[in-house]
C-alpha positions in Angstrom: 92.7 119.2 98.1 88.5 118.9 98.3 87.6 116.1 96.9 83.6 115.8 95.7 82.1 112.5 96.8 81.4 111.5 93.1 85.3 111.7 92.2 85.8 109.6 95.1 83.1 106.8 93.7 84.9 107.6 90.0 88.3 106.6 91.2 87.0 103.8 93.4 85.1 102.5 90.7 87.9 102.6 87.9 90.6 100.7 91.1 88.3 98.1 90.8 87.9 97.7 87.4 91.3 97.6 86.6 91.3 94.6 89.3 88.6 92.8 87.6 90.1 93.4 84.1 93.6 92.0 85.5 91.7 88.9 86.7 89.8 87.9 83.8 92.2 89.0 81.1 95.3 87.5 82.7 94.7 85.6 85.8 91.5 83.4 85.0 93.2 81.2 82.8 96.6 80.1 84.5 99.6 80.4 82.6 103.3 81.9 83.3 103.4 85.3 82.0 106.4 86.0 79.1 108.5 88.8 80.1 107.4 90.8 76.9 104.1 90.9 78.4 105.1 91.4 82.0 107.0 94.4 80.6 104.2 95.9 78.7 101.8 95.9 81.4 104.3 97.2 84.3 104.3 99.7 81.3 101.1 100.8 81.2 100.2 100.6 84.6 102.6 102.7 85.9 101.8 105.5 82.6 98.2 105.0 84.3 99.8 106.4 87.7 101.7 109.2 86.1 98.7 110.1 84.3 96.3 110.4 87.1 99.2 112.1 89.0 98.9 114.6 86.6 95.3 114.9 86.5 95.7 115.4 90.6 98.6 118.1 89.5 96.2 120.1 86.8 93.1 119.7 88.8 94.5 120.3 92.9 97.5 122.3 91.8 101.4 121.7 92.1 101.4 121.4 95.8 98.7 118.0 95.6 100.6 117.1 92.7 103.7 117.1 94.2 102.5 115.5 97.2 100.8 112.4 95.2 104.1 111.9 93.0 106.1 111.6 96.1 103.8 108.9 98.1 103.7 106.9 94.7 107.1 106.7 94.1 107.9 105.7 98.3 105.0 103.3 98.1 106.1 101.7 94.8 109.5 101.3 96.1 108.1 99.8 99.3 106.4 97.3 97.3 109.4 96.6 95.3 111.1 95.5 98.6 107.9 93.5 99.7 108.3 91.2 96.6 111.6 89.8 98.7 108.6 88.9 100.9 106.3 87.2 98.5 109.2 85.6 97.1 110.0 83.7 100.0 106.1 82.8 100.8 106.1 81.4 96.8 108.8 79.3 97.0 108.6 78.0 100.7 105.0 76.8 99.4 106.2 75.6 96.2 103.6 77.2 94.4 103.7 76.5 90.4 104.5 79.3 88.8 101.5 79.5 86.1 99.0 79.9 89.8 101.5 82.9 91.4 99.1 85.4 89.1 96.3 84.2 90.8 97.9 84.6 94.5 99.7 88.3 93.9 96.2 89.6 92.6 94.6 88.1 95.8 97.6 89.8 97.5 96.9 93.2 95.9 92.7 93.3 96.7 94.0 92.3 100.5 96.3 94.9 100.6 94.0 97.5 99.2 91.6 96.9 101.8 93.6 96.6 104.6 95.8 99.8 103.7 92.1 101.4 103.1 91.3 100.5 106.6 94.6 102.0 108.0 93.7 105.0 105.8 90.6 105.7 106.9 91.7 105.6 111.1 94.9 107.3 110.1 93.0 110.2 109.1 90.2 110.1 111.8 93.1 110.0 114.6 95.5 112.8 112.6 92.2 114.7 112.8 91.8 114.4 116.5 95.1 114.3 117.4 98.3 115.7 116.3 100.6 114.4 118.8 100.4 111.1 116.8 102.9 112.8 114.2 105.6 112.1 116.7 104.4 108.2 117.2 104.3 108.0 113.1 108.2 110.2 113.3 109.4 107.4 115.8 107.9 104.3 114.3 109.5 105.4 110.9 112.8 105.9 112.5 112.6 101.9 114.0 111.9 101.4 110.4 115.0 102.9 109.2 117.2 101.2 111.6 115.8 97.6 111.0 116.1 98.6 107.2 119.9 99.6 107.4 120.7 97.1 109.6 119.5 94.5 106.7 118.9 91.0 107.4 114.9 91.7 107.0 114.5 88.9 104.0 116.3 86.2 106.6 113.7 87.5 109.6 111.2 87.1 107.3 111.8 83.9 105.9 112.5 83.0 109.7 108.6 84.3 110.9 107.2 83.0 107.8 108.2 79.3 108.6 106.9 79.4 112.3 103.7 81.3 110.6 103.7 78.1 107.3 104.3 75.5 110.9 100.9 77.5 113.0 98.7 77.5 110.1 99.4 73.6 109.4 98.4 73.1 112.7 95.3 75.0 112.8 94.2 74.2 109.3 93.9 70.8 107.8 95.7 70.8 104.1 96.3 68.4 101.7 100.2 67.9 100.7 99.5 68.8 97.0 98.2 71.4 95.2 95.0 70.6 93.0 95.1 73.2 90.4 94.1 76.3 92.1 91.5 75.1 93.8 91.0 75.9 97.8 90.1 72.5 98.7 90.2 69.0 97.6 89.2 65.8 98.5 91.5 62.9 99.6 90.5 59.6 100.9 87.1 60.7 100.1 87.8 63.8 103.3 87.5 67.5 102.1 90.6 69.2 102.6 92.2 72.9 102.1 94.8 73.0 99.7 98.5 74.6 100.4 96.7 77.5 98.2 94.7 78.7 101.4 97.8 78.9 103.3 99.8 80.8 100.5 96.3 83.2 100.2 96.7 83.7 104.5 99.9 83.9 104.2 100.4 86.9 101.7 96.8 88.8 103.4 99.0 88.4 106.8 101.8 89.9 105.3 100.0 92.9 103.8 98.6 94.1 106.8 102.2 94.1 108.2 103.5 96.1 105.1 100.9 98.5 105.4 102.0 99.4 109.3 105.0 100.3 107.4 104.1 102.4 104.3 101.0 104.0 105.9 102.7 106.1 108.5 105.5 106.9 105.6 103.0 108.3 103.4 101.1 110.4 106.4 104.3 111.9 106.4 104.3 113.0 103.0 100.4 114.4 102.9 97.7 114.1 105.1 95.1 114.6 102.1 93.2 111.2 102.4 92.6 111.2 98.5 96.4 111.1 97.8 97.5 108.9 100.4 95.0 106.2 98.9 95.3 106.7 95.5 99.0 106.8 95.8 98.7 103.7 97.5 96.5 102.0 94.6 98.7 102.8 92.1 101.5 101.7 94.0 99.7 98.3 94.1 98.6 98.5 90.6 100.8 96.3 88.2 102.5 94.6 91.2 101.7 91.8 89.8 103.4 92.3 86.5 106.6 93.6 88.3 106.6 90.4 90.3 107.5 88.6 87.0 109.2 90.8 85.5 111.6 91.4 88.3 111.8 88.5 90.2 115.3 88.1 88.5 116.7 91.2 89.3 115.4 91.2 93.4 118.8 89.8 94.2 120.7 92.5 92.6 119.0 94.9 94.3 121.5 94.9 97.6 121.2 98.1 98.3 117.3 98.4 97.8 117.2 98.1 102.3 119.9 101.0 102.5 117.8 103.3 100.4 114.2 102.7 102.1 116.1 103.6 105.4 117.2 107.1 103.9 113.5 107.5 102.5 112.0 106.3 106.0 114.5 108.2 108.0 114.2 111.3 105.7 110.6 111.0 106.2 110.4 110.6 110.0 112.3 113.8 110.4 109.6 115.4 108.1 107.2 114.1 110.4 109.0 115.1 113.8 109.0 118.8 112.3 106.0 118.9 111.0 104.6 117.8 114.8 106.5 120.7 116.3 104.9 122.6 113.7 101.5 122.0 114.8 102.9 120.9 118.7 99.7 121.0 121.1 101.6 118.6 123.4 101.9 120.3 126.8 105.3 119.3 128.2 106.8 120.4 124.7 107.1 124.2 124.1 104.3 124.4 126.6 101.7 123.3 124.4 102.4 125.9 121.8 103.8 125.4 117.9 107.5 125.4 117.8 108.0 128.5 115.0 111.5 127.5 114.3 110.6 123.6 113.2 110.6 124.3 109.3 108.1 122.4 107.0 109.9 120.7 104.6 108.4 121.4 100.9 107.5 118.7 98.6 109.4 119.6 95.4 112.4 119.0 98.2 110.8 115.8 99.5 109.7 114.5 95.9 113.1 115.5 94.3 115.2 113.4 97.4 113.0 110.4 97.4 113.5 109.9 93.5 117.7 110.6 93.9 117.7 108.4 96.5 115.7 105.3 94.4 118.1 106.1 91.8 121.6 106.2 93.5 120.2 103.0 95.3 119.2 100.6 92.1 122.3 102.6 90.0 124.8 101.3 93.0 123.3 97.9 93.1 123.4 96.9 89.5 126.9 98.1 89.4 128.0 96.7 92.1 125.9 93.3 91.3 127.7 93.4 88.1 131.1 93.6 89.2 131.1 90.9 91.7 129.4 88.8 89.7 132.1 89.0 87.3 134.2 87.9 90.1 132.2 84.8 90.2 130.4 85.4 93.4 126.7 86.0 93.9 125.2 89.4 94.4 125.4 89.6 97.7 129.4 89.0 97.9 129.5 85.3 98.5 130.4 82.2 96.8 128.1 80.2 95.2 129.4 77.4 97.2 129.2 79.0 100.5 125.5 79.7 99.0 124.7 75.9 98.4 126.2 74.5 101.2 123.7 77.2 103.3 120.7 75.9 101.3 121.9 72.3 102.5 
């Protein structure tokens, strides 16, 4: 899709304007969002993403539109999964709820910058080294396997605790928050507040998330404009979505398995594409592998949508049945969970 420079500039300006609007209209004054507020703005941002996708479809054609929607759905699903880790960070640092909005918005801004850099690097590498599709495919297979095995939340929690201990040794911090300020004065000495550690943790986590998401969307499209906008619109509204579904996150027990299926599928798609455009000398003599199919975008879009739907519905149905039997959504007895917490 040939996108003029002025369209790029208008799009980036529009995304920045949405972030600025989000800050001044919601985040600037600390408060705990009501569920009605979170639901309304979540719908608004999803509607904007869909409207933008319709524009891509109209002006760029069905192929480009399909690639955008497939990429946006995949990135949105990955973003929801990432909320688990955000929740762990917020809980670990005991961030007051009225200040969590600011943390999340800063996290979204950092994620946009990190993914923009990774996208620019990815496009440059792909244009010059087609063999990188093999590496992306293998990376997605590994990520899919990690998701399918489960235990990511435990690993993330353990990793976060190590990170927190390291940051506290490096950065002198106070024991308590001072509003949403980054620094405070204790006994006449200027110290950073835990808010800075939260921001750093969220920022580093965003960079790690980019390593997951960018190879995944490059498996669906190599168009830089579509890759960037699908990522951007999947991140916009993430703050509102966090407060809307924070209580439901533990009920999405099969989301990890659903994402594993999606990542594995995109990995297969990437390997097929790599074979189709093969230039690696020791594979088929450096020639293209003609039998390798190019999976059409309509199939990818349908597969991703179906997988997300099945994983979500199955999660909600099974977790509800477990709760009716007096168990937690993960199938444990509440007493066992309390014992583990101690």
